[in-house]
C-alpha positions as CSV (number, residue, x, y, z in Angstrom):
1,M,12.4,-4.9,-19.5
2,H,10.3,-6.9,-16.9
3,S,8.0,-5.5,-14.3
4,I,8.8,-5.8,-10.6
5,R,5.8,-8.0,-10.2
6,N,7.1,-10.5,-12.7
7,K,10.6,-10.4,-11.2
8,I,9.3,-11.1,-7.7
9,A,6.9,-13.8,-8.9
10,V,9.7,-15.6,-10.9
11,L,12.2,-15.2,-8.0
12,L,9.7,-16.7,-5.5
13,T,8.8,-19.5,-7.8
14,V,12.4,-20.4,-8.6
15,C,13.4,-20.4,-5.0
16,S,10.3,-22.4,-4.0
17,L,10.9,-24.9,-6.9
18,A,14.5,-25.5,-5.7
19,A,13.4,-25.9,-2.1
20,I,10.6,-28.4,-3.2
21,L,13.0,-30.4,-5.3
22,L,15.5,-30.6,-2.5
23,V,12.8,-31.6,0.0
24,M,11.4,-34.2,-2.4
25,L,14.9,-35.7,-3.0
26,F,15.6,-35.9,0.8
27,V,12.2,-37.4,1.5
28,N,12.5,-39.9,-1.3
29,L,16.0,-41.0,-0.2
30,T,14.9,-41.2,3.5
31,V,11.7,-43.1,2.8
32,N,13.5,-45.6,0.4
33,D,16.3,-46.1,2.9
34,I,13.8,-46.8,5.7
35,F,11.8,-49.1,3.4
36,E,14.9,-51.0,2.4
37,H,15.9,-51.4,6.0
38,Y,12.4,-52.7,6.8
39,M,12.7,-55.2,3.9
40,E,16.1,-56.4,5.1
41,D,14.6,-57.0,8.6
42,V,11.8,-59.0,7.0
43,Q,14.2,-61.0,4.9
44,N,16.5,-61.8,7.9
45,K,13.5,-62.9,9.9
46,R,12.6,-65.1,6.9
47,Y,16.0,-66.7,6.9
48,E,15.7,-67.3,10.6
49,S,12.3,-68.8,10.2
50,I,13.5,-71.2,7.5
51,T,16.5,-72.4,9.5
52,T,14.4,-72.8,12.7
53,Y,11.7,-74.7,10.8
54,L,14.2,-77.1,9.2
55,E,15.9,-77.7,12.6
56,E,12.5,-78.5,14.2
57,V,11.8,-81.0,11.3
58,Y,15.1,-82.7,11.8
59,S,14.5,-82.8,15.6
60,S,11.1,-84.4,15.1
61,Q,12.3,-87.0,12.4
62,G,15.8,-87.6,13.8
63,K,17.3,-87.6,10.2
64,W,17.0,-86.0,6.8
65,S,14.8,-87.4,4.1
66,E,13.7,-86.2,0.7
67,D,10.4,-85.0,2.3
68,S,12.1,-83.1,5.2
69,G,10.7,-79.5,5.0
70,I,9.8,-79.9,1.4
71,E,6.6,-77.9,2.1
72,L,8.8,-74.8,2.2
73,M,9.2,-75.1,-1.6
74,H,5.8,-73.7,-2.3
75,E,6.3,-70.6,-0.1
76,A,9.8,-70.1,-1.5
77,Y,8.5,-70.3,-5.1
78,M,5.7,-67.8,-4.3
79,S,8.2,-65.4,-2.6
80,N,10.7,-65.6,-5.5
81,Y,13.6,-67.3,-3.7
82,N,15.2,-70.8,-4.2
83,L,15.9,-73.4,-1.4
84,T,18.4,-76.2,-1.4
85,L,18.9,-78.5,1.6
86,Y,22.2,-80.3,2.3
87,D,23.2,-82.8,5.0
88,K,26.2,-82.3,7.2
89,D,28.4,-83.8,4.5
90,N,27.2,-81.3,1.9
91,R,25.2,-83.9,0.0
92,P,22.0,-82.4,-1.5
93,I,18.8,-83.8,-0.1
94,W,16.4,-81.7,-2.2
95,G,16.6,-78.5,-4.1
96,M,14.7,-76.1,-6.4
97,N,15.6,-75.1,-9.9
98,P,16.7,-71.4,-10.1
99,S,15.5,-71.1,-13.6
100,D,11.9,-71.6,-12.5
101,I,12.2,-68.5,-10.3
102,R,14.0,-66.4,-13.0
103,N,11.3,-67.1,-15.5
104,K,8.5,-65.8,-13.3
105,L,10.3,-62.7,-12.1
106,N,9.8,-59.2,-13.6
107,L,13.4,-58.1,-13.0
108,G,12.8,-54.7,-14.6
109,N,10.7,-53.5,-11.6
110,M,13.4,-54.5,-9.1
111,K,15.1,-51.1,-8.7
112,V,18.1,-52.4,-6.7
113,E,21.8,-53.0,-7.3
114,E,22.8,-56.3,-8.9
115,Q,19.3,-57.1,-10.1
116,G,19.2,-60.3,-12.2
117,V,22.4,-61.6,-10.6
118,Y,21.8,-64.8,-8.8
119,S,23.2,-64.9,-5.3
120,V,23.2,-67.6,-2.6
121,K,23.4,-67.4,1.1
122,R,24.2,-70.5,3.2
123,F,23.1,-71.1,6.7
124,E,24.1,-73.9,9.1
125,L,21.5,-76.1,10.8
126,H,22.1,-77.2,14.3
127,H,20.7,-79.8,16.7
128,G,22.1,-78.9,20.0
129,Q,25.8,-78.2,19.5
130,E,26.0,-80.5,16.4
131,V,25.9,-79.2,12.8
132,I,23.3,-81.4,11.1
133,G,23.2,-79.8,7.7
134,Y,23.0,-76.7,5.6
135,V,20.4,-74.7,3.7
136,E,21.1,-72.4,0.8
137,V,18.7,-69.5,0.0
138,G,19.2,-68.3,-3.6
139,Q,17.7,-65.1,-5.1
140,Y,18.0,-62.8,-8.0
141,S,18.0,-59.6,-5.9
142,P,19.7,-58.5,-2.7
143,L,16.2,-57.7,-1.4
144,L,13.2,-59.8,-2.2
145,M,10.1,-57.8,-2.8
146,T,6.6,-59.0,-3.8
147,E,4.4,-57.2,-6.3
148,E,2.7,-55.6,-3.3
149,D,6.0,-54.4,-2.0
150,I,6.9,-52.9,-5.4
151,Q,3.5,-51.2,-5.8
152,F,3.8,-49.8,-2.3
153,K,7.2,-48.4,-3.0
154,S,6.0,-46.9,-6.3
155,S,2.9,-45.4,-4.7
156,I,5.1,-43.7,-2.1
157,N,7.3,-42.2,-4.8
158,E,4.2,-41.1,-6.8
159,S,2.7,-39.5,-3.7
160,I,6.0,-37.5,-3.1
161,A,6.0,-36.4,-6.7
162,L,2.3,-35.4,-6.6
163,S,2.8,-33.6,-3.3
164,G,5.6,-31.6,-4.9
165,V,3.6,-30.7,-7.9
166,V,0.6,-29.6,-5.8
167,T,2.8,-27.6,-3.5
168,L,4.5,-25.9,-6.4
169,L,1.1,-24.9,-7.8
170,I,0.1,-23.5,-4.5
171,I,3.4,-21.6,-4.2
172,V,3.0,-20.2,-7.7
173,A,-0.5,-18.9,-6.9
174,A,0.8,-17.5,-3.6
175,S,3.8,-15.9,-5.4
176,L,1.5,-14.2,-7.9
177,Y,-0.7,-12.9,-5.1
178,F,2.1,-11.6,-2.8
179,S,4.1,-10.2,-5.7
180,K,1.0,-8.2,-6.6
181,Q,0.6,-7.0,-3.0
182,I,4.2,-5.9,-2.9
183,S,4.5,-4.5,-6.5
184,A,1.2,-2.7,-6.7
185,P,2.2,0.2,-4.3
186,I,5.7,0.4,-5.9
187,K,4.1,0.5,-9.4
188,E,1.7,3.2,-8.4
189,V,4.6,5.2,-6.8
190,A,6.6,4.7,-10.1
191,N,3.7,5.9,-12.2
192,M,3.2,8.9,-9.9
193,S,6.9,9.8,-10.2
194,V,6.4,9.8,-13.9
195,R,3.4,12.1,-13.6
196,L,5.4,14.4,-11.2
197,S,8.2,14.6,-13.8
198,K,5.5,15.8,-16.3
199,G,4.4,18.6,-13.9
200,E,1.2,16.9,-12.7
201,F,1.6,17.8,-9.0
202,G,-2.1,17.3,-7.9
203,T,-1.9,13.5,-7.9
204,K,-1.6,11.1,-4.9
205,T,-1.1,7.4,-4.4
206,K,-3.9,5.5,-2.7
207,E,-2.6,2.0,-2.8
208,T,-1.4,1.2,0.7
209,S,1.1,-1.5,1.8
210,N,1.7,-3.4,5.0
211,V,5.5,-3.4,4.2
212,K,6.9,-0.5,6.3
213,E,9.6,0.6,3.8
214,I,7.1,0.6,0.9
215,E,4.5,2.5,2.9
216,D,7.1,5.0,4.0
217,L,8.1,5.5,0.4
218,R,4.5,5.9,-0.7
219,Q,3.8,8.5,2.0
220,S,7.1,10.3,1.2
221,V,6.1,10.6,-2.4
222,N,2.7,11.9,-1.5
223,I,4.3,14.5,0.8
224,L,6.7,15.4,-2.0
225,A,3.8,15.8,-4.5
226,E,2.0,18.0,-2.0
227,K,5.0,20.2,-1.5
228,L,5.8,20.4,-5.2
229,N,2.1,21.4,-5.8
230,K,2.4,24.0,-3.1
231,Q,5.7,25.2,-4.5
232,D,4.2,25.5,-7.9
233,M,1.4,27.6,-6.5
234,L,3.9,29.7,-4.6
235,R,5.9,30.2,-7.8
236,K,2.9,31.4,-9.7
237,R,1.9,33.5,-6.7
238,L,5.4,34.9,-6.5
239,V,5.3,36.0,-10.1
240,S,1.9,37.6,-9.5
241,D,3.1,39.3,-6.3
242,I,6.3,40.6,-7.8
243,S,4.4,41.9,-10.8
244,H,1.9,43.6,-8.4
245,E,4.5,45.1,-6.1
246,I,6.4,46.5,-9.1
247,R,3.3,47.6,-11.1
248,T,1.7,49.5,-8.3
249,P,4.3,52.2,-7.8
250,L,4.9,52.5,-11.5
251,N,1.2,52.9,-12.2
252,V,0.9,55.6,-9.5
253,L,3.9,57.4,-11.0
254,Q,2.6,57.0,-14.6
255,N,-0.9,58.1,-13.9
256,N,0.1,61.1,-11.8
257,L,2.8,62.3,-14.2
258,E,0.4,62.0,-17.2
259,A,-2.3,63.9,-15.3
260,M,0.3,66.7,-14.5
261,I,1.5,66.8,-18.1
262,D,-2.1,67.0,-19.4
263,G,-2.9,69.7,-16.9
264,V,-5.5,67.6,-15.0
265,F,-3.5,67.8,-11.8
266,P,-1.5,70.9,-10.9
267,V,2.2,70.4,-10.1
268,T,2.4,71.0,-6.4
269,E,5.0,70.2,-3.8
270,E,2.6,67.8,-2.0
271,R,2.0,65.8,-5.2
272,L,5.8,65.6,-5.9
273,I,6.5,64.4,-2.4
274,R,3.8,61.7,-2.8
275,L,5.4,60.5,-6.0
276,N,8.8,60.5,-4.4
277,D,7.4,58.3,-1.6
278,E,6.3,55.8,-4.2
279,I,9.8,55.9,-5.8
280,I,11.3,55.3,-2.3
281,R,8.9,52.4,-1.7
282,F,9.8,50.9,-5.0
283,G,13.5,51.3,-4.2
284,K,13.0,49.6,-0.8
285,L,11.4,46.6,-2.5
286,L,14.3,46.3,-4.9
287,N,16.8,46.7,-2.1
288,S,15.0,43.9,-0.1
289,L,15.2,41.6,-3.1
290,D,18.8,42.4,-3.5
291,V,19.5,41.6,0.2
292,L,17.6,38.4,-0.1
293,K,19.6,37.4,-3.2
294,K,22.8,37.9,-1.3
295,F,21.7,35.8,1.6
296,E,20.4,33.0,-0.7
297,T,23.7,32.9,-2.7
298,E,25.7,33.2,0.6
299,S,27.6,36.1,-0.8
300,M,26.7,38.3,2.3
301,S,29.8,38.8,4.5
302,L,29.2,38.4,8.2
303,N,31.3,39.6,11.1
304,F,31.0,36.8,13.7
305,Q,31.9,37.6,17.3
306,P,30.5,36.9,20.8
307,I,27.5,39.1,21.4
308,S,24.8,39.3,24.1
309,L,21.2,38.7,22.7
310,D,19.7,40.3,25.8
311,E,21.5,43.6,25.0
312,I,20.3,43.6,21.4
313,I,16.7,42.8,22.3
314,E,16.6,45.3,25.2
315,K,17.7,48.1,22.8
316,L,15.0,47.1,20.3
317,H,12.5,47.0,23.1
318,N,13.3,50.6,24.0
319,E,13.2,51.6,20.3
320,F,9.7,50.2,19.8
321,A,8.4,51.4,23.2
322,M,7.2,54.8,21.9
323,E,5.5,53.3,18.8
324,A,3.8,50.7,21.1
325,E,2.5,53.4,23.4
326,K,1.1,55.3,20.4
327,R,-0.8,52.3,19.2
328,S,-1.9,51.3,22.8
329,I,0.0,48.0,22.5
330,S,1.6,46.5,25.6
331,L,5.2,45.6,24.7
332,N,6.9,43.4,27.3
333,F,10.4,42.0,27.6
334,S,11.4,39.2,30.1
335,M,14.4,36.9,30.7
336,E,15.1,33.6,32.4
337,G,18.8,33.2,33.2
338,R,21.9,35.4,33.2
339,S,24.2,34.8,30.2
340,F,22.8,34.9,26.7
341,K,26.1,34.9,24.7
342,V,26.0,33.7,21.1
343,L,28.5,33.8,18.2
344,G,27.1,36.0,15.4
345,D,26.9,39.2,13.4
346,E,25.4,41.9,15.7
347,D,23.9,43.9,12.8
348,K,22.3,40.9,11.1
349,L,20.8,39.5,14.4
350,K,19.5,43.0,15.2
351,Q,17.7,42.9,11.8
352,V,16.2,39.5,12.7
353,F,14.7,40.6,16.0
354,F,13.7,44.0,14.5
355,N,11.7,42.2,11.8
356,L,10.1,39.8,14.3
357,I,9.0,42.5,16.7
358,H,7.9,44.8,13.9
359,N,5.8,42.1,12.4
360,A,4.2,41.2,15.7
361,M,3.2,44.8,16.3
362,K,2.1,45.3,12.7
363,F,-0.5,42.4,13.0
364,T,-1.5,43.2,16.6
365,P,-4.6,45.4,16.9
366,K,-5.0,48.4,19.2
367,G,-5.0,47.3,22.9
368,G,-3.2,44.1,22.1
369,E,0.0,42.7,23.6
370,V,3.4,41.7,22.2
371,S,5.9,39.9,24.4
372,V,9.6,39.0,24.0
373,H,10.9,36.2,26.2
374,L,14.5,35.1,26.5
375,K,15.7,32.0,28.3
376,N,18.6,29.5,28.2
377,S,18.9,25.9,29.2
378,D,21.3,22.9,28.3
379,G,23.5,25.0,26.1
380,K,20.6,26.5,24.1
381,I,19.1,30.0,24.0
382,W,15.4,30.4,23.1
383,V,14.0,33.8,22.0
384,E,10.2,33.8,21.8
385,V,8.3,36.7,20.2
386,K,4.6,36.3,20.9
387,D,1.5,38.5,19.9
388,N,-2.2,38.2,20.3
389,G,-3.1,39.5,16.9
390,M,-5.0,38.0,14.0
391,G,-2.8,34.9,13.9
392,I,-1.7,32.7,10.9
393,A,-3.9,30.2,9.1
394,R,-2.9,26.6,9.6
395,E,-2.4,26.0,5.9
396,D,-0.1,29.1,5.7
397,L,2.3,28.0,8.5
398,P,4.6,25.7,6.5
399,Y,5.2,28.5,3.9
400,I,5.4,31.6,6.1
401,F,9.1,31.9,5.5
402,E,8.8,31.7,1.7
403,R,9.8,34.9,-0.2
404,L,6.9,37.3,-0.9
405,Y,4.5,35.0,1.0
406,R,2.0,36.9,3.0
407,G,-0.6,34.4,4.0
408,D,-4.4,34.9,3.8
409,K,-6.1,38.0,2.5
410,S,-6.4,39.7,5.9
411,R,-2.7,39.6,6.3
412,H,-2.1,40.4,2.6
413,E,-4.0,43.7,3.0
414,T,-1.5,44.8,5.7
415,E,1.4,46.8,4.2
416,G,4.6,44.8,3.6
417,S,6.6,43.1,0.9
418,G,6.5,39.6,2.2
419,I,10.3,39.4,2.3
420,G,11.1,40.1,5.9
421,L,10.5,36.7,7.3
422,T,12.5,35.1,4.4
423,I,15.4,37.3,5.3
424,V,15.0,36.3,9.0
425,K,15.2,32.6,8.1
426,N,18.2,33.1,5.9
427,I,20.1,35.1,8.5
428,L,19.4,32.4,11.2
429,D,20.5,29.6,8.8
430,L,23.8,31.4,8.4
431,H,24.1,31.5,12.2
432,S,23.3,27.7,12.4
433,A,20.2,28.7,14.4
434,S,16.6,27.6,13.8
435,I,13.2,29.3,13.9
436,D,9.7,27.9,14.3
437,V,6.3,29.4,14.2
438,S,3.0,28.4,15.7
439,S,-0.4,30.0,15.8
440,P,-2.7,28.9,18.7
441,E,-6.4,28.7,18.2
442,G,-8.0,32.0,19.0
443,G,-5.4,34.1,17.3
444,G,-1.9,35.3,17.8
445,A,1.4,34.0,16.6
446,I,4.6,32.7,18.3
447,F,8.0,32.8,16.7
448,T,10.7,30.9,18.5
449,A,14.4,31.2,17.5
450,V,16.9,28.8,19.0
451,F,20.7,29.5,19.2
452,D,23.7,27.6,20.5
453,E,25.0,29.2,23.6
454,V,28.7,30.3,23.8
455,S,30.4,29.9,27.1
456,E,32.1,32.9,28.5
């Protein structure tokens, strides 16, 4: 199995190699085509120069002789072509031997079609409107190229090939670099996922990436690890808290009963009532856990019908008014709007707001204030329960609705099972409602539940 870095590097290299080969092929064909067209133009101009020169020689001499234009032979021999001059009656005046040209040519370097095949082109010579003769140009290649021309063409092809090789090396190096940049964060995330599967939740990835999707993946895995680590801590704390909540009443019962049996404590009505209170508290804890279990398994039957939240909250406000007065707590209820109809189970929603108001008063000191505010807008209903008590630590806010979670020590010391808010969250989830909590600096907590409004 190959690593992602090797896969990316090989893929980039193969694609780049294919692109380079195609570019080299197109450049080579284009350059060779342009070069051949250039050589054709040079050759045509040579033909034109030969005919023009011979016509001028005839014009100056008035006739053909064995010496007419014979000086062209040297240039022809050096340029690898053969000349033969004829008069107007096609009788040869002078000519070169094609074998002399063939013997001095290196035909192997002439990379053109029909190389080594002798071909002849005949051109008419004119004096005014009269044909005065013919000249034949013979050659062993469609294009005549000197050694310099062949070397120039070879150097171009070599330069293209060298450029391709250098470009390929640069691309390979770049591929290795960028593949590492891409694969390093992915590799670290993969390694971290392996560690998470082994239960090592305290690790985080530090290798950043400038690729948005990879960076999002890295951050998501870090968040997942943090949540798993917190959940692991909550799980351990849950076991500890359940053990504590169950052990406490049992220890009280056991110690008192043993003391009564041993005659250390006399059996009095007061002591029996106190032991009965511990049994009741233990029973309430078990009942709360049972209710929570029903909510979490969605086995709780709900009676949905249109109900008015303002009526439920107003009744609860009246019920808590006496307790608030005893504790010198100001309990306020206010509304913005007229209709606050929702579809829900009245008893379960009453339990939601009972728990929220009861919690707010429980953590609000003497002389404090608890307010419940109800408003509706754009088809939504907001219920806000606010207090100015001890507040909730920032690190506890994301887990405040976890079962048996009671935050920092100061809140933990306050009587309660830590199940109330979990039940609130589960009831609201079954009503397709949401709840959020915030704790402003300086103390206090704000719980906000949001419902979908039902039109009348």
